[in-house]
C-alpha positions as a LaTeX table, in Angstrom:
\begin{tabular}{lrrr}
\hline
Residue & $x$ (\AA) & $y$ (\AA) & $z$ (\AA) \\
\hline
Met1 & 62.39 & 107.87 & 101.03 \\
Arg2 & 58.92 & 107.03 & 100.48 \\
Cys3 & 56.32 & 110.13 & 101.24 \\
His4 & 52.59 & 108.13 & 100.88 \\
Arg5 & 50.45 & 105.22 & 99.66 \\
Ile6 & 47.30 & 105.32 & 97.49 \\
Arg7 & 44.86 & 101.75 & 96.33 \\
Arg8 & 44.83 & 100.44 & 93.30 \\
Pro9 & 43.45 & 97.62 & 91.75 \\
Gln10 & 45.70 & 95.23 & 90.62 \\
Arg11 & 45.06 & 93.72 & 87.31 \\
Gly12 & 43.35 & 90.28 & 86.94 \\
Pro13 & 39.46 & 88.82 & 87.32 \\
Val14 & 36.88 & 91.71 & 88.46 \\
Gly15 & 36.43 & 91.93 & 92.66 \\
Ala16 & 39.84 & 91.84 & 92.51 \\
Ser17 & 42.04 & 93.07 & 96.04 \\
Leu18 & 43.69 & 96.37 & 95.70 \\
Arg19 & 47.13 & 96.45 & 96.42 \\
Pro20 & 49.10 & 99.37 & 98.29 \\
Val21 & 51.63 & 101.56 & 95.87 \\
Trp22 & 54.43 & 103.41 & 97.22 \\
Leu23 & 55.33 & 106.56 & 95.61 \\
Leu24 & 58.54 & 108.39 & 96.00 \\
Cys25 & 58.67 & 112.07 & 97.68 \\
Pro26 & 59.52 & 114.64 & 95.33 \\
Arg27 & 63.71 & 115.60 & 96.15 \\
Ser28 & 64.35 & 118.60 & 98.20 \\
Gln29 & 65.65 & 121.76 & 97.78 \\
Asn30 & 67.92 & 121.44 & 100.03 \\
Val31 & 71.63 & 122.91 & 98.62 \\
Asp32 & 73.90 & 119.71 & 97.15 \\
Pro33 & 76.36 & 119.54 & 99.13 \\
Met34 & 79.04 & 119.21 & 96.14 \\
Ser35 & 78.79 & 122.74 & 96.47 \\
Glu36 & 79.27 & 123.68 & 99.77 \\
Lys37 & 83.03 & 124.73 & 101.08 \\
Arg38 & 84.33 & 121.42 & 103.44 \\
Thr39 & 87.19 & 122.22 & 106.22 \\
Leu40 & 90.66 & 121.57 & 104.87 \\
Ala41 & 93.61 & 121.16 & 107.24 \\
Ile42 & 96.85 & 120.79 & 105.32 \\
Ile43 & 98.81 & 119.47 & 108.44 \\
Val44 & 102.75 & 119.81 & 108.25 \\
Gly45 & 103.91 & 117.16 & 108.93 \\
Ser46 & 107.98 & 117.95 & 109.37 \\
Val47 & 109.30 & 119.40 & 112.41 \\
Arg48 & 112.85 & 119.61 & 112.05 \\
Glu49 & 114.93 & 122.89 & 111.27 \\
Gly50 & 115.49 & 124.30 & 108.19 \\
Arg51 & 112.51 & 121.70 & 107.25 \\
Phe52 & 110.94 & 122.78 & 103.39 \\
Gly53 & 107.39 & 121.45 & 104.89 \\
Pro54 & 105.86 & 124.90 & 104.86 \\
Val55 & 106.70 & 125.94 & 101.58 \\
Val56 & 105.01 & 123.15 & 100.08 \\
Ala57 & 102.00 & 124.24 & 102.45 \\
Ser58 & 101.83 & 127.71 & 101.81 \\
Trp59 & 101.90 & 126.09 & 97.60 \\
Ile60 & 99.32 & 123.76 & 98.00 \\
Ala61 & 97.30 & 125.58 & 100.18 \\
Glu62 & 97.29 & 128.32 & 97.31 \\
Gln63 & 96.39 & 125.54 & 94.98 \\
Ala64 & 93.08 & 124.48 & 97.97 \\
His65 & 91.57 & 128.36 & 98.66 \\
Arg66 & 91.91 & 128.57 & 94.24 \\
His67 & 90.06 & 125.48 & 94.01 \\
Gly68 & 87.90 & 126.87 & 95.30 \\
Gly69 & 85.97 & 124.25 & 97.37 \\
Phe70 & 87.39 & 124.35 & 100.53 \\
Glu71 & 87.53 & 126.40 & 104.10 \\
Val72 & 91.70 & 126.50 & 104.91 \\
Glu73 & 93.50 & 125.96 & 107.37 \\
Val74 & 97.63 & 125.13 & 107.53 \\
Val75 & 98.50 & 123.50 & 110.91 \\
Asp76 & 101.88 & 123.21 & 111.26 \\
Leu77 & 102.93 & 120.45 & 114.04 \\
Ala78 & 106.21 & 122.94 & 114.90 \\
Asp79 & 103.66 & 125.27 & 117.17 \\
Val80 & 102.35 & 121.83 & 118.99 \\
Glu81 & 103.58 & 120.31 & 122.43 \\
Ile82 & 103.27 & 116.36 & 120.93 \\
Pro83 & 105.02 & 113.81 & 123.62 \\
Leu84 & 105.73 & 110.93 & 122.60 \\
Ser85 & 105.09 & 109.03 & 126.02 \\
Met86 & 101.11 & 108.54 & 125.77 \\
Pro87 & 98.29 & 107.36 & 128.45 \\
Ala88 & 97.46 & 103.64 & 128.88 \\
Ala89 & 94.56 & 103.98 & 127.38 \\
Ser90 & 93.87 & 104.08 & 124.01 \\
Pro91 & 91.37 & 106.79 & 122.53 \\
Lys92 & 89.96 & 104.79 & 119.96 \\
Phe93 & 87.69 & 103.84 & 123.33 \\
Thr94 & 88.26 & 106.58 & 125.47 \\
Gly95 & 87.28 & 109.50 & 122.53 \\
Asp96 & 86.62 & 112.63 & 123.94 \\
Ala97 & 87.80 & 111.56 & 127.44 \\
Tyr98 & 91.12 & 110.63 & 125.98 \\
Pro99 & 94.13 & 112.88 & 128.65 \\
Arg100 & 95.62 & 114.96 & 125.94 \\
Pro101 & 97.86 & 117.76 & 126.83 \\
Ala102 & 96.23 & 120.94 & 127.48 \\
Ala103 & 98.88 & 122.26 & 124.91 \\
Met104 & 97.23 & 119.82 & 122.08 \\
Ala105 & 93.78 & 121.27 & 122.92 \\
Pro106 & 94.25 & 123.57 & 119.93 \\
Leu107 & 95.54 & 120.94 & 117.53 \\
Thr108 & 92.17 & 118.37 & 118.84 \\
Ala109 & 90.03 & 120.88 & 117.67 \\
Arg110 & 91.22 & 121.68 & 114.11 \\
Leu111 & 91.38 & 118.14 & 113.30 \\
Thr112 & 88.36 & 118.06 & 114.55 \\
Arg113 & 86.68 & 120.14 & 112.69 \\
Ala114 & 88.35 & 119.41 & 109.29 \\
Glu115 & 85.94 & 117.21 & 107.02 \\
Ala116 & 89.08 & 117.01 & 104.98 \\
Phe117 & 92.51 & 116.13 & 105.14 \\
Ile118 & 95.97 & 117.45 & 103.83 \\
Leu119 & 98.82 & 115.25 & 104.97 \\
Val120 & 102.58 & 117.48 & 103.50 \\
Thr121 & 105.12 & 115.38 & 104.51 \\
Pro122 & 109.29 & 114.11 & 103.90 \\
Glu123 & 110.52 & 111.39 & 103.97 \\
Tyr124 & 113.40 & 110.40 & 106.10 \\
Asn125 & 114.42 & 107.01 & 106.02 \\
His126 & 112.19 & 105.63 & 103.43 \\
Ser127 & 109.43 & 106.73 & 106.34 \\
Tyr128 & 107.72 & 109.75 & 107.58 \\
Pro129 & 108.48 & 112.04 & 110.40 \\
Ala130 & 107.70 & 110.74 & 114.05 \\
Ser131 & 106.31 & 113.98 & 114.87 \\
Leu132 & 102.91 & 113.12 & 112.48 \\
Lys133 & 103.37 & 109.70 & 113.59 \\
Ala134 & 102.74 & 111.24 & 117.50 \\
Ala135 & 100.33 & 113.73 & 116.32 \\
Ile136 & 98.28 & 110.97 & 114.34 \\
Asp137 & 98.45 & 108.42 & 117.38 \\
Trp138 & 97.15 & 111.05 & 119.98 \\
His139 & 93.70 & 110.84 & 118.23 \\
Phe140 & 91.27 & 108.46 & 115.98 \\
Thr141 & 88.11 & 109.44 & 115.86 \\
Gln142 & 89.32 & 112.66 & 114.56 \\
Trp143 & 90.19 & 110.77 & 111.37 \\
Ala144 & 87.12 & 108.17 & 111.13 \\
Ala145 & 85.40 & 108.19 & 108.15 \\
Lys146 & 87.28 & 111.13 & 107.18 \\
Pro147 & 88.67 & 111.63 & 103.57 \\
Val148 & 93.31 & 112.11 & 103.57 \\
Ala149 & 95.37 & 113.22 & 100.65 \\
Phe150 & 99.62 & 113.27 & 100.97 \\
Val151 & 101.43 & 115.45 & 99.07 \\
Ser152 & 104.96 & 114.87 & 99.80 \\
Tyr153 & 108.62 & 115.39 & 99.37 \\
Gly154 & 112.07 & 114.12 & 98.62 \\
Gly155 & 115.37 & 112.43 & 97.10 \\
Pro156 & 114.77 & 110.76 & 94.11 \\
Ala157 & 111.49 & 108.69 & 95.35 \\
Gly158 & 109.35 & 112.18 & 95.96 \\
Gly159 & 108.71 & 110.85 & 99.47 \\
Arg160 & 106.28 & 108.04 & 97.96 \\
His161 & 107.03 & 105.43 & 100.08 \\
Ala162 & 106.77 & 108.33 & 103.57 \\
Val163 & 103.03 & 108.37 & 101.68 \\
Leu164 & 103.09 & 104.10 & 101.26 \\
His165 & 103.50 & 103.47 & 105.17 \\
Leu166 & 101.20 & 105.99 & 105.91 \\
Glu167 & 98.11 & 104.96 & 103.55 \\
Asn168 & 98.50 & 102.25 & 106.21 \\
Val169 & 97.92 & 103.72 & 108.87 \\
Leu170 & 94.85 & 105.86 & 108.05 \\
Thr171 & 93.82 & 102.88 & 106.61 \\
Glu172 & 93.94 & 101.42 & 110.21 \\
Leu173 & 92.40 & 104.94 & 112.06 \\
His174 & 89.17 & 103.86 & 109.40 \\
Ala175 & 90.21 & 107.54 & 107.35 \\
Val176 & 89.50 & 107.25 & 103.03 \\
Thr177 & 92.74 & 107.48 & 101.09 \\
Ile178 & 92.77 & 109.37 & 97.98 \\
Arg179 & 94.40 & 108.22 & 95.18 \\
Asp180 & 96.01 & 110.48 & 93.69 \\
Gly181 & 98.76 & 112.61 & 95.45 \\
Leu182 & 101.61 & 115.10 & 94.14 \\
Ala183 & 105.41 & 113.84 & 95.45 \\
Phe184 & 107.73 & 115.99 & 94.32 \\
Pro185 & 111.76 & 114.46 & 93.98 \\
Asn186 & 114.66 & 116.16 & 94.93 \\
Tyr187 & 112.16 & 119.28 & 95.38 \\
Phe188 & 115.96 & 120.90 & 96.30 \\
Val189 & 116.62 & 121.44 & 92.13 \\
Gly190 & 112.63 & 121.67 & 92.04 \\
Trp191 & 111.66 & 124.36 & 93.27 \\
Glu192 & 111.66 & 128.59 & 92.68 \\
Asp193 & 110.72 & 131.18 & 94.44 \\
Gly194 & 108.11 & 128.59 & 96.57 \\
Arg195 & 106.57 & 127.30 & 93.49 \\
Pro196 & 107.45 & 123.84 & 91.71 \\
Leu197 & 109.24 & 124.31 & 88.21 \\
Asp198 & 106.67 & 121.63 & 87.31 \\
Pro199 & 104.65 & 123.50 & 85.18 \\
Asp200 & 101.92 & 120.09 & 85.50 \\
Ala201 & 101.99 & 120.18 & 89.38 \\
Ala202 & 98.74 & 122.50 & 89.76 \\
Gly203 & 97.27 & 120.59 & 87.40 \\
Tyr204 & 97.65 & 117.61 & 89.25 \\
Ala205 & 97.30 & 119.86 & 92.66 \\
Lys206 & 93.26 & 119.83 & 91.41 \\
Val207 & 93.08 & 116.49 & 90.53 \\
Leu208 & 93.59 & 115.60 & 94.05 \\
Leu209 & 91.51 & 118.48 & 95.24 \\
Asp210 & 88.48 & 117.84 & 93.31 \\
Gln211 & 89.01 & 113.66 & 94.88 \\
Leu212 & 88.90 & 114.96 & 98.16 \\
Ala213 & 86.17 & 117.75 & 97.29 \\
Trp214 & 83.94 & 114.60 & 96.12 \\
Trp215 & 85.43 & 112.31 & 99.14 \\
Ala216 & 84.69 & 114.80 & 102.05 \\
Ala217 & 81.14 & 115.71 & 100.31 \\
Ala218 & 79.71 & 112.33 & 100.60 \\
Leu219 & 81.21 & 110.98 & 103.87 \\
Thr220 & 80.13 & 114.51 & 105.70 \\
Thr221 & 76.61 & 113.75 & 104.00 \\
Ala222 & 77.82 & 109.81 & 105.68 \\
Arg223 & 78.54 & 110.83 & 109.08 \\
Glu224 & 76.13 & 113.51 & 109.57 \\
Ala225 & 72.93 & 110.93 & 108.45 \\
Thr226 & 74.02 & 107.85 & 110.32 \\
Pro227 & 77.56 & 107.73 & 112.46 \\
Tyr228 & 79.91 & 106.00 & 111.91 \\
Pro229 & 80.78 & 101.96 & 113.43 \\
Ala230 & 84.15 & 102.56 & 114.04 \\
\hline
\end{tabular}
């Protein structure tokens, strides 16, 4: 930020004109944005009967609380009315005027408030649940210029096929997807008493959360400074 300028003689012959020299203002003493807690929405993507998603979401929420960089909210899509039939208009262009069902208002408010997301998803037929796709499609600006991380579970691939599809979708919505995710293959034998048996799981979760916190701080600061040109 330029603060003020003084006139300083140029080097050269006597009587040379003065040229302006800009001085930088001292850095503000504001709180480091990386030290602030960011609102994190952990979304349980499956609504299937007998789903394992709430167990995974509870564990990653515990890791996020322990990390200390987030105010954590768990959003269970099983608690939300999410119709598959949608209005003709696009939420990209209608913004806050988009005609969502009244029962969806709490979900929309939580997505709007969130500064970062973790999507907890299983893998159904090499992709992710229709419930999660519908929740994503009913919104647009709520995802834009915000970071999204993925925690998946499934068979031998650990839900990785679902995440690959989600990365494409969220990129189209101008979200920033986090490179380091968590995948739990064969979760039905890899968890016990609500916790993964892999002793390195908590360490991998910390890497994910560190990256998510960095992007949440950077993108929140950027959005506050300049509206994102979606």
